[in-house]
N, C-alpha and C positions, 0 to 999 in steps of 0.2 A: 622782588617783583608784585607788582600791585596791578596785577592786569583782574578788572570784572567779569565774571563769565556769570550772566543772567539768560536759566534756560528754563522755557513753558512752565513761566510765571502765572499763576493764580489765585487769586485773593475775589473773595465774594463777602458781601455784607446782608446780614439777614432782611434786612426791609428795602434792598435796593434790587432793581427787578432787570440787572443785569449786571454784571462778573464788572470790579472794577478794574483787574488785569484780567485780558482772557488768552491764557495763552503765550507771555511774549517771552522773546528770548530776544537778549541783546549784548553784543561784547564790546569792553571798552579796553583799548590797548595801553599798556604799559606808559604810565604819563599820556594819556588822550586827555582831551577838553572834549567832553559829549554831551549836546545839549540836549533837553529832551522837552518839548512846546508840542501844543495842542492848547485849543478851549479850557477852559472851568470842565472839571468834570471827567476828562479822557483818562485818567486814574495814573499822570506823569507822580503828581505829588507822594500814591500813593504807593505807585514801585520805588522811588527813592526812598522814603519810609522803610521798607522792606529789606532793602540793602544796608541800610543805617542797621536796621534791627529793633526799629519801632513797631514795626508792624511784623506776624508771621506768617506765610503764605498760607495759601488751604491745597496748595501741590506747585510742584517742582524746584528749585534747587539756585541757589547762587555760590560760585567758589569768588573767594578773593585772592589772589597768586595761586598757590596750590591748594588753600584751604576749603573745604567749603564748608560755609557759615551760615549756613541755612538753620540750625536753628540755636545758636550764639547769640549771646547777649550785646548788646552793644560795645560793651569795654571792653570786648575779647574778641572785635574785629577789627581792629587798627585801623578805624574811620574818625574822621573828624566832622561836623556839621555846623551851616552858619542856616540861621532859621529864618521866615520876612520879617519876623518882629523883635529883632534885633539878640534878645533873650538875655541882655546883660543886667545886672544887678545893681540897682539904684542906690545901696547903701557901698558898693565899696567904689572904689577910686579906680581910675582907667589902670593903672597897674595893677592892683589885684586882679582886674576879671580877668586880662591875659594872662594872667598867670593861672586861673583856676585849674586847668584841665592839668595844669604840672604837678600844682600841689595836689589832687587828688590821684595823681600817680604816686606822688613822695619823691618828687623829685631834688635832689640836694642843690641846693638855697642859690651856691656860684652858678650852676646850672640853668637855676631858674631865670635870677638875674639875667645871663647872659642872652638866651634866646626869647625873653622878653625886649631889651635893646634889638637884637635884630627884627625884630617883625614890629617895631615902635618906627624904626628906623626906616625898611621897607614899607610901612603904610605913611610915613609922614606924621608921627604921633607921638614925636617928641616933648615937642613941650606941654602935651596934654598928660604927662601919664599923672601926673599928682591932682587931675581935678573928678571931680564926680559927674555922672551919665547926664543929671539935670544941668549941666554946665556946658555941655555939647552939643550942636547943631545936629540934625539927623545923618545928613551925612560922616561927622566924625564918630557917633556912636556904632555905623555900619563897618566903619572903619576897624573900631573895637573888636565889634563881634568877625571881621574877619581875622583881626592879626591872631583873637582865642584860637580862632579854628587852626591857624597855620602854625602855632606856635608849637602845637606838641609832637609837629614833624610826624603826624601820621600817612601811612601810604596813599589813602583814599580821601577825598576831600569832596563832602556833599552840599550843597548851595539848594534852597526852596527859594526862589526870586525873592534872592538876598538886594534887590536894588526898587522893586515894587513901592517902597516905601518915601521911596524920594521923587522931588520934581524933577522936572521934563529934564532940567539944564543941569541939574547934579548927576540927574542918573547918567547921562550920557558923557558926563569928566568920568565919572569911579567905572561907567563900563568898559573903558580904554586905560585907566589905571589896573582894574579887576585885570585884564585879559593879559597882560606884563608880568602882573607879581605870580599868576597861576604858573604861568612863561618861563619864570624866574626860580619856583622851588622847587617846580618839576612832578608836583602831585599829579596822578590819575584824578581826573574831577568829572562828576555829573551832577550837573545844573538845569533847574530846572527853573521855567517862563512861562509864560503865556506871550509873551510879546516876541512877534514876528522880527523884527529889527534886530533887539537883542541876539535871538539865539543865530540866529544870521551870520552879526558881528562877533561874535564870542566861541562862536562852536570849532574844531577841527573838525566835528562832523555834527550834523540836524539827525535829531529819530522824531520824527512828526507823528504823534499819537492820533487816535480818536477810538471814544468809546470801546473802550481796556486794551486796544492794540496796536502795536506803529504798523503805523502804513507804508513809511520808506523812513530808509534810514542810508546816509550818506553825507559826502562834501556840502557844503551850502551853496555852492554854484552849480553843481548836478541835481541837488533835490531843487532848487531856483527855476532851473534850466529845463528838466528834463522831469517833472514832477510823475510819479506812477500811479495817481489817482486824480480823478477830478478834485475831490476835495483839498489834496496836497497845494492845488494851482490856487486853488480858493484862498486856502488860508493862509500862502504864504506871499507876501507883495501888497504894496500900497499904491494904487488899488489893485485888488486879485486881477489874476487874467479872467477874459476876456473868454467866453465860451458861445457857440452858436452852433447850430445843427446845421449840414453843408450837406447836398450832395457828394457822392465819390467820383473824384474827378473834377470836382468844383475847389475853389479855392487852395488848389495847389493837394488834395486830400487824393491816392494814388486809386485809378479804378479797380486795382486786385481786390482791394477789400472787398468785396461782394457784397454790399451789407446797402441794405434803403437811403440810409441817413450814416454822417458819422457826428460826431462832437468836434469841434477845430478852438484848440485852447491857444491864445496868444497873448504877448503880454502888452499893454498899453506903448513899451518905449520899441514895439518891434512895429510899432503901427507910423508910418509918415503921412503927411500931406502929399501929394501927386496931383499930375492931370490922366494917369490913368490907372483903375480899380473899381471901389466900392463905391456911389454916391451915398453922400450921407448929408445929414442938416444939423448942424449946431447947435446943441441943446442949453450946456451950461462951458463958460470960462472960467478956470481958477488957475489961474498966477499965483506959482508958488515959490519965484525967485529962481531958483534955480532953473525948472521948465513950465509949463504952459500946460493945466492937466484941462483936456476937449472930453466932455459928453457928447455922443456923436450920434443922430438915430438913422440908422440905417434898413436895408430889405432882410438883414441878416437878424435882426435888433438893436442895442441898445451898446453900443463901447464905449470905450474911455481910452485915449488916447494922449503918449506922452508926449507936446512939441516944445520947442524949440522957446527959448523965453522970451523971444521979440515977435513969437506969432502974432499979426496981425489976423484976426477974425472974432465976431462977435456973436452972439445967440442968431439962431437962425439966418443965417450965411450956408449958403451949397459948398459942402468940398467934397475932395475925392480923396480914399484911402486906399494907400499901399500898403497891404498886409507882407512881413519879409517870410517868403516861400522857408526858407532855412530855419524859421522860427516856429513855425505853426506844429504843435502836439496835436496826434490824432486821439481819443479817446470811444471806448464803448458806450454807448448815448444810457444802454440799457443798466450795469455794472460801475461805468465811471471809469473802468482800468484805462490804462494806455496801450495803444495800438503799437504794433511795430510798424515803421514805414519804411 
């Protein structure tokens, strides 16, 4: 069993104005793939490094399986890690790079050869084993880094923005391959990224972080469709969720809330052009291929609308927007927290 249990983890740096992680708790089930996502400086990499044993927490505990590993060295935690910078050795051939962790464990040669062959097959590196890193593309180097991490057969796989150095197309291709590989090896995986599309597509669950805390954790679609805080709606989605203030009872907000105003959130794909609804004026038209993104000025503010690709509209056109009542999310305008509807 390689379940990760993070309990009330605190980490502070003397020069920082706030804690890097502030009472963070998270559980990753055995074999689960959980993604930590959030903006730069939110604490996600610090949290990952504490799980790896590369940083010592100031408070709280970390359990892997049945063991309290909070004070253990990285070598005693049964974890392997893939870094953003690849961190493969330029003077070693691909074969030696993949086998490095096994060599440090003094694994018998026959077992090393077997595991390296299996990892090379899984990551399509068979024809590259005798090359040096300088002879590889960026994507191939990343494959080597992943192969080196999985070949040691650790119970926990930690990844710190492993795709961020790849170009957009290669990142998209390797993302799908990585998800398949992690599923095949069955490792408990904790993955860090600032890319919300990457987080949504890879994780069994996503944990959205802000200012050293986990704001919301859940399966990707639940977190996307039912954000627990305005920040989550703002951070996840391209474009982000639309927000505007409305009187109780307006645009589907229930009268029972007894608030002077509520903050209404709605995704661009949940707004349609219709004949009844909110009048507005088109400001910008952005064809994207699969859809057309409209920026529309209304009395509620500027709203982003995801329209069909063949929509016939242009800047300065008058339109009417119909908001899907079932897709409206309500938030406290002061705290940003989601309200029960």
